[in-house]
VEXPAMAR-85931 format. One record per residue (C-alpha): x, y, z. Coordinates in Angstrom, 1 decimal, decimal comma. Example, Ala and Ser with C-alpha at 12.3 -4.5 7.8 and 13.67 -1.06 7.14 Angstrom:
REM VEXPAMAR-85931
+--------+--------+--------+
:     c1 :     c2 :     c3 :
+--------+--------+--------+
:   12,3 :   -4,5 :    7,8 :
:   13,7 :   -1,1 :    7,1 :
+--------+--------+--------+
//
This chain:
REM VEXPAMAR-85931
+--------+--------+--------+
:     c1 :     c2 :     c3 :
+--------+--------+--------+
:  -35,4 :   12,2 :   14,7 :
:  -32,3 :   12,1 :   12,5 :
:  -30,0 :   11,2 :   15,4 :
:  -31,6 :    7,8 :   16,3 :
:  -31,8 :    6,8 :   12,7 :
:  -28,2 :    7,7 :   12,2 :
:  -27,2 :    5,5 :   15,2 :
:  -29,0 :    2,4 :   14,0 :
:  -26,5 :    1,4 :   11,2 :
:  -23,7 :    1,8 :   13,7 :
:  -25,5 :   -0,3 :   16,4 :
:  -26,2 :   -2,9 :   13,8 :
:  -22,6 :   -3,0 :   12,8 :
:  -21,5 :   -3,4 :   16,4 :
:  -24,0 :   -6,2 :   16,9 :
:  -22,6 :   -7,9 :   13,8 :
:  -19,1 :   -7,6 :   15,2 :
:  -19,7 :   -8,6 :   18,8 :
:  -22,4 :  -11,4 :   18,6 :
:  -20,3 :  -13,8 :   16,4 :
:  -17,3 :  -13,2 :   18,7 :
:  -19,4 :  -14,0 :   21,7 :
:  -20,7 :  -17,2 :   20,0 :
:  -17,1 :  -18,3 :   19,3 :
:  -16,0 :  -17,5 :   22,9 :
:  -18,8 :  -19,5 :   24,4 :
:  -17,9 :  -22,7 :   22,4 :
:  -14,7 :  -24,5 :   23,1 :
:  -13,8 :  -27,5 :   20,9 :
:  -12,9 :  -30,7 :   22,9 :
:   -9,2 :  -31,0 :   23,5 :
:   -8,5 :  -27,3 :   22,9 :
:   -7,4 :  -25,3 :   26,0 :
:   -9,8 :  -22,4 :   26,6 :
:   -6,9 :  -19,9 :   26,9 :
:   -5,8 :  -20,9 :   23,3 :
:   -9,4 :  -20,6 :   22,0 :
:  -10,4 :  -17,2 :   23,4 :
:   -7,9 :  -15,2 :   21,2 :
:   -9,8 :  -16,6 :   18,2 :
:  -13,0 :  -14,8 :   19,4 :
:  -11,1 :  -11,5 :   19,6 :
:   -9,6 :  -12,2 :   16,2 :
:  -13,0 :  -12,8 :   14,7 :
:  -14,3 :   -9,6 :   16,2 :
:  -11,3 :   -7,7 :   14,9 :
:  -11,7 :   -9,0 :   11,3 :
:  -15,4 :   -8,2 :   11,3 :
:  -14,8 :   -4,8 :   12,7 :
:  -12,3 :   -4,0 :   10,0 :
:  -14,8 :   -5,2 :    7,4 :
:  -18,0 :   -3,5 :    8,8 :
:  -16,2 :   -0,5 :   10,2 :
:  -18,4 :    0,6 :   13,1 :
:  -15,5 :    2,9 :   13,8 :
:  -12,1 :    3,6 :   12,1 :
:   -9,9 :    0,6 :   11,6 :
:   -7,1 :    1,8 :   13,9 :
:   -9,6 :    2,2 :   16,8 :
:  -11,0 :   -1,3 :   16,2 :
:   -7,5 :   -2,8 :   16,4 :
:   -6,7 :   -0,8 :   19,6 :
:   -9,9 :   -2,0 :   21,2 :
:   -9,0 :   -5,6 :   20,3 :
:   -5,5 :   -5,4 :   21,8 :
:   -7,0 :   -3,7 :   24,9 :
:   -9,6 :   -6,5 :   25,2 :
:   -6,9 :   -9,2 :   25,2 :
:   -5,3 :   -7,6 :   28,2 :
:   -8,4 :   -6,4 :   30,1 :
:  -10,3 :   -9,7 :   29,8 :
:   -7,2 :  -11,6 :   31,0 :
:   -6,9 :  -13,5 :   27,7 :
:   -3,2 :  -12,5 :   27,4 :
:   -0,8 :  -10,7 :   29,7 :
:   -0,4 :   -7,1 :   28,5 :
:    3,2 :   -7,7 :   27,7 :
:    2,3 :  -10,6 :   25,4 :
:   -0,6 :   -8,6 :   23,8 :
:    1,7 :   -5,8 :   23,0 :
:    4,8 :   -7,8 :   22,1 :
:    4,1 :   -7,7 :   18,3 :
:    4,4 :   -3,9 :   18,4 :
:    8,0 :   -4,2 :   19,7 :
:    9,2 :   -5,4 :   16,3 :
:   10,6 :   -2,5 :   14,2 :
:    9,1 :   -4,1 :   11,0 :
:    5,6 :   -3,3 :   12,4 :
:    6,4 :    0,4 :   12,5 :
:    8,1 :    0,5 :    9,1 :
:    4,8 :    1,1 :    7,2 :
:    3,8 :    3,7 :    9,7 :
:    7,1 :    5,6 :    9,1 :
:    6,6 :    5,1 :    5,4 :
:    3,2 :    6,8 :    5,5 :
:    4,6 :    9,7 :    7,5 :
:    7,3 :   10,1 :    4,8 :
:    4,7 :   10,0 :    2,0 :
:    2,6 :   12,5 :    3,9 :
:    5,5 :   14,8 :    4,3 :
:    6,3 :   14,6 :    0,5 :
:    2,7 :   15,4 :   -0,3 :
:    2,6 :   18,4 :    2,1 :
:    5,9 :   19,8 :    0,8 :
:    5,2 :   18,9 :   -2,8 :
:    8,6 :   17,2 :   -3,1 :
:    7,1 :   14,0 :   -4,7 :
:    5,3 :   16,1 :   -7,3 :
:    8,4 :   18,1 :   -8,1 :
:   10,4 :   14,9 :   -8,6 :
:    7,7 :   13,6 :  -11,0 :
:    7,6 :   16,8 :  -13,1 :
:   11,4 :   16,8 :  -13,4 :
:   11,1 :   13,4 :  -15,1 :
:    8,0 :   14,5 :  -17,1 :
:    9,8 :   17,5 :  -18,5 :
:   12,8 :   15,4 :  -19,4 :
:   11,0 :   12,5 :  -21,1 :
:    7,3 :   13,2 :  -21,1 :
:    7,0 :   14,2 :  -24,8 :
:    5,0 :   11,0 :  -25,5 :
:    2,5 :    8,9 :  -23,6 :
:    5,2 :    6,1 :  -23,3 :
:    7,7 :    8,7 :  -22,0 :
:    5,0 :   10,0 :  -19,6 :
:    4,5 :    6,5 :  -18,3 :
:    8,2 :    6,0 :  -17,8 :
:    8,4 :    9,4 :  -16,0 :
:    5,9 :    8,2 :  -13,5 :
:    7,7 :    4,9 :  -13,1 :
:   11,0 :    6,7 :  -12,6 :
:    9,4 :    8,8 :   -9,9 :
:    8,2 :    5,6 :   -8,2 :
:   11,7 :    4,2 :   -8,6 :
:   13,4 :    7,2 :   -6,9 :
:   10,8 :    7,2 :   -4,0 :
:   11,2 :    3,5 :   -3,5 :
:   14,8 :    4,1 :   -2,3 :
:   13,5 :    5,9 :    0,8 :
:    9,8 :    5,1 :    1,3 :
:    9,4 :    1,4 :    2,4 :
:    5,7 :    1,0 :    1,5 :
:    4,3 :    0,7 :   -2,0 :
:    0,8 :    1,7 :   -0,7 :
:    2,1 :    5,0 :    0,7 :
:    4,5 :    5,6 :   -2,2 :
:    2,4 :    4,7 :   -5,3 :
:   -1,1 :    5,1 :   -3,9 :
:   -0,3 :    8,3 :   -2,1 :
:    2,0 :   10,1 :   -4,5 :
:    2,4 :    8,6 :   -7,9 :
:   -1,2 :    7,6 :   -8,7 :
:   -2,7 :   11,0 :   -7,9 :
:   -0,1 :   12,6 :  -10,3 :
:   -1,0 :   10,0 :  -13,0 :
:   -4,7 :   10,8 :  -12,5 :
:   -4,2 :   14,5 :  -12,8 :
:   -2,2 :   14,1 :  -16,0 :
:   -4,9 :   11,8 :  -17,5 :
:   -7,6 :   14,3 :  -16,6 :
:   -5,6 :   17,1 :  -18,2 :
:   -6,1 :   15,2 :  -21,5 :
:   -9,8 :   14,6 :  -20,8 :
:   -9,2 :   10,9 :  -20,0 :
:  -11,4 :    9,6 :  -17,1 :
:  -12,8 :    6,3 :  -16,1 :
:  -15,4 :    5,2 :  -18,7 :
:  -15,5 :    5,8 :  -22,4 :
:  -12,5 :    8,1 :  -22,4 :
:  -10,3 :    5,9 :  -20,2 :
:   -8,3 :    4,5 :  -23,2 :
:   -7,3 :    8,0 :  -24,4 :
:   -4,4 :    8,0 :  -21,8 :
:   -5,5 :    7,2 :  -18,2 :
:   -5,9 :    3,5 :  -18,6 :
:   -2,5 :    3,1 :  -20,1 :
:   -0,8 :    5,2 :  -17,4 :
:   -2,5 :    3,5 :  -14,5 :
:   -1,8 :    0,0 :  -16,0 :
:    1,9 :    0,8 :  -16,7 :
:    2,5 :    2,2 :  -13,2 :
:    0,7 :   -0,8 :  -11,6 :
:    2,7 :   -3,4 :  -13,6 :
:    6,0 :   -1,6 :  -13,0 :
:    5,3 :   -1,1 :   -9,4 :
:    5,7 :   -4,9 :   -8,8 :
:    9,2 :   -4,7 :  -10,3 :
:   10,1 :   -1,5 :   -8,3 :
:    9,0 :   -3,3 :   -5,1 :
:   11,7 :   -5,9 :   -5,7 :
:   14,5 :   -3,5 :   -6,6 :
:   15,1 :   -2,0 :   -3,1 :
:   15,2 :   -3,3 :    0,4 :
:   12,8 :   -0,4 :    1,1 :
:   10,7 :   -1,3 :   -2,0 :
:    8,0 :   -2,7 :    0,3 :
:    7,7 :   -3,6 :    4,0 :
:    7,8 :   -7,3 :    3,4 :
:   11,4 :   -7,0 :    1,9 :
:   12,7 :   -6,3 :    5,4 :
:   11,0 :   -9,5 :    6,7 :
:   12,6 :  -11,4 :    3,8 :
:   16,0 :  -10,1 :    4,7 :
:   15,4 :  -11,0 :    8,4 :
:   14,3 :  -14,5 :    7,5 :
:   17,3 :  -15,0 :    5,2 :
:   19,7 :  -14,0 :    8,0 :
:   18,0 :  -16,2 :   10,6 :
:   17,8 :  -19,3 :    8,4 :
:   20,9 :  -19,1 :    6,1 :
:   23,1 :  -16,4 :    7,8 :
:   23,0 :  -14,3 :    4,6 :
:   23,1 :  -10,6 :    5,4 :
:   21,0 :   -8,8 :    2,8 :
:   22,0 :   -5,2 :    3,4 :
:   20,5 :   -2,2 :    1,5 :
:   23,5 :   -2,1 :   -0,8 :
:   23,6 :   -5,9 :   -1,4 :
:   20,0 :   -5,9 :   -2,3 :
:   20,3 :   -2,9 :   -4,6 :
:   23,4 :   -4,3 :   -6,5 :
:   21,7 :   -7,7 :   -7,0 :
:   18,4 :   -6,2 :   -8,3 :
:   19,3 :   -3,1 :  -10,2 :
:   20,2 :   -4,7 :  -13,6 :
:   17,4 :   -7,2 :  -13,9 :
:   15,0 :   -4,6 :  -12,5 :
:   15,9 :   -1,9 :  -15,0 :
:   15,7 :   -4,4 :  -17,9 :
:   12,3 :   -5,6 :  -16,7 :
:   11,0 :   -2,0 :  -16,4 :
:   12,0 :   -1,2 :  -20,0 :
:   10,6 :   -4,4 :  -21,4 :
:    7,3 :   -4,2 :  -19,6 :
:    6,7 :   -0,6 :  -20,7 :
:    7,4 :   -1,5 :  -24,4 :
:    5,2 :   -4,6 :  -24,3 :
:    2,3 :   -2,7 :  -22,7 :
:    2,6 :    0,1 :  -25,2 :
:    2,2 :   -2,4 :  -28,0 :
:   -0,5 :   -4,6 :  -26,3 :
:   -2,5 :   -1,8 :  -24,6 :
:   -1,7 :    1,4 :  -26,6 :
:   -3,3 :    4,7 :  -25,6 :
:   -5,2 :    6,7 :  -28,1 :
:   -3,1 :    9,8 :  -27,4 :
:    0,5 :    9,1 :  -28,4 :
:    2,1 :   12,6 :  -28,1 :
:    1,9 :   14,7 :  -24,9 :
:    3,9 :   17,9 :  -25,5 :
:    1,7 :   19,8 :  -23,1 :
:    2,7 :   17,6 :  -20,2 :
:    6,4 :   18,1 :  -20,9 :
:    5,9 :   21,8 :  -21,0 :
:    4,3 :   21,6 :  -17,5 :
:    0,9 :   22,8 :  -18,7 :
:   -1,4 :   20,0 :  -17,2 :
+--------+--------+--------+
//
């Protein structure tokens, strides 16, 4: 009895994905070529599939791309042309790098080198996490893989070591660390060509439109000074405006958490 009941939510999700797409496909506005309208139906189904998740997101996108080719909406070369751009694969490579750092513990080691050096206070602890993100941004071109996959879990474990968790104890330390890392992450993203995947697109657009070649070195030299000043100022302002209850963290510096 449990198997049919477990299948019903999935069938309902598929119906919610497919039926609106079919309705879009059956209607073609006057003056719009049908070949130009049908990709919208596949796009609608893809967005609904990513929202409702009848299966993992990657599988939904793969089915959508396959449908474009199998239904004759687009030639297969045209349907797959977007995947030929190296920028598309940049976030994938970034997540592979982040996964490797998690598996080897390298990201955690880098973090605790900074924590042992400057983590004697909550502000120093926050700067240690930001410094870790800064170092990783030089090689990992995705802020989601870098900060979400490596830095935030370390910040969470440090906060929990001081009994700071979401809820009444959040202001003890965790809320400050998470907010500081989040605010400084925006700055770190702008400091390296590999700070985030969209930076590579910006460099490509700049070269195509103005002829300006924004290399890794050029980007870094132009951003390092304002970036470091901004990181220092944001940390100090946040420490004043949103102070943690725990100001001293000697246990973190000693590597006890």
